[in-house]
N, C-alpha and C positions, 0 to 999 in steps of 0.2 A: 504494499500499500503506500509505502515512504518511498519506494524507488531505491532500496539500499542493495548495495551489491552483497554478493554470497560472502566477502569477506567481512563486510560490515556488520552482518546480519551473525555472523560466528564471534565477532567481537562483542556484540550485544548480548549474545549468548552466555557468553563467558563473564560478563560482568553482573547477570542476574545469578550466576552460579548455580544454573540448571534448575531455579525454581520454576523457570518456564512460565512465570506471570506476565500478561501481556501488560498488566498496569505497570509494572516494574520497567519494562522496556520502554514504555509511552514516556513515564516520569523521566527515564535517562534522556530519552531524545529531546524533551522539552527543555531539559535542564541544559544542553548542547545548544539547543535553539536560542535560549535566553542570553549565552555568552557570545554566540557568533552574530546574532542580529545586529547590536550595536556596532561590532566591527564593519558588517557588510554594508551599514549606512554610512560610515565614516570613509571607506573606499569608494563608495558610489559619488560621494561628494568631494573626492580626490584628494582628502586629507590624509590619508595614509594608502601604501600599496603593499597588499599581501598577496604573494605568488604560491606561497606554500611550499616554499623551497627552504632549506635549512638556513641559508643565507640571511633570511628575514628579520633575525635575530629573536624570534618569538620563542 
């Protein structure tokens, strides 16, 4: 539903440690979104540039 890759799905499954709770997975994804959204806004405003490369210093 979220368009996650298989690798992302596996990482998410590891985070919930086999509990398999769909609500726990949703809470983790929402937590990530809350952290990424302000960065995405700043990037779209041209205030920062994030490429996902190690050299970004993030």
